[in-house]
C-alpha positions in Angstrom: 91.5 83.2 144.1 88.8 82.1 141.7 91.0 79.6 140.0 92.3 78.1 143.4 88.6 77.8 144.6 87.8 75.8 141.2 90.6 73.7 141.5 89.9 72.9 145.3 86.2 72.3 144.2 87.2 70.1 141.4 89.7 68.0 143.3 87.2 67.5 146.2 84.5 66.5 144.1 87.0 64.0 142.4 88.0 62.6 145.8 84.6 62.6 147.8 81.8 63.2 145.3 79.4 66.0 145.2 77.3 65.5 148.2 79.7 65.2 150.8 81.7 68.0 149.3 78.7 70.2 149.8 78.3 69.0 153.4 82.0 69.6 154.1 81.6 73.3 152.5 78.8 73.8 154.9 80.5 72.8 158.0 83.4 74.7 157.1 81.4 78.0 156.6 79.6 77.4 159.9 83.2 76.8 161.7 84.5 79.9 160.2 81.4 81.9 161.2 81.7 80.4 164.8 85.4 81.2 165.2 85.6 84.7 163.6 81.7 85.7 163.6 82.3 87.4 167.2 84.5 90.0 165.7 81.6 91.5 163.5 79.5 94.0 165.1 76.3 91.6 164.8 78.1 88.7 166.5 76.2 85.4 166.8 74.8 84.3 170.1 77.0 82.1 172.2 76.1 78.3 171.5 74.6 76.4 174.4 75.7 73.0 175.3 73.0 71.5 173.0 74.2 73.7 170.3 77.7 72.5 170.3 76.6 69.0 170.8 74.6 69.4 167.6 77.6 70.6 165.6 79.6 67.6 167.0 77.0 65.3 165.8 77.0 66.9 162.4 80.8 66.3 162.4 80.4 62.6 163.3 77.9 62.3 160.4 80.2 64.2 157.9 83.4 62.6 159.2 81.9 59.2 158.9 80.6 59.4 155.4 84.0 61.1 154.2 86.2 58.8 155.9 84.3 55.6 155.0 83.9 56.6 151.6 87.7 57.7 151.3 88.8 54.2 152.7 86.5 52.2 150.4 87.8 54.2 147.4 91.4 53.5 148.4 90.8 49.5 149.0 89.0 49.5 145.7 86.0 47.8 147.7 83.1 46.3 145.6 80.3 48.5 144.7 77.9 46.7 147.3 80.1 48.3 150.1 79.1 51.8 149.1 76.4 51.7 151.5 78.5 51.7 154.6 79.5 55.4 153.4 75.8 56.2 153.2 74.6 59.2 155.2 71.5 57.1 156.0 73.6 54.9 158.1 75.9 57.6 159.7 72.7 59.5 160.8 72.1 56.9 163.4 75.7 57.1 164.7 75.2 61.0 164.9 71.9 60.7 166.7 73.7 58.4 169.2 76.3 61.0 169.8 73.8 63.9 170.2 71.5 62.1 172.5 74.2 60.9 174.8 75.3 64.5 175.6 71.9 66.2 176.2 71.7 67.4 179.6 68.5 66.1 181.5 67.9 69.4 183.3 68.0 71.7 180.3 64.4 70.8 179.0 62.9 71.6 182.5 64.5 75.0 182.6 62.7 76.0 179.4 59.4 74.8 180.8 
């Protein structure tokens, strides 16, 4: 098990780089917790629409960074193009995704 994990981490670091792999590991653990956490005695609270939208926005951010970095690496793109795979760029896409789906009545219900 430990050898498999070490090989997967090493391969992932080689293919994507350390920061994206850390983010990928985080979203994988969150997903596993959400999928199988309800089977535990102390199950997590059900996500609201806003919570699901936030996780989707994180997926947009992570997917954009990983996919763009992979494409640029495969194409042997010039070093100047690496900014297209920057999280700073993709956070705007994720914020756009998140803000489009926020229901307008939910903040009023809390007030």
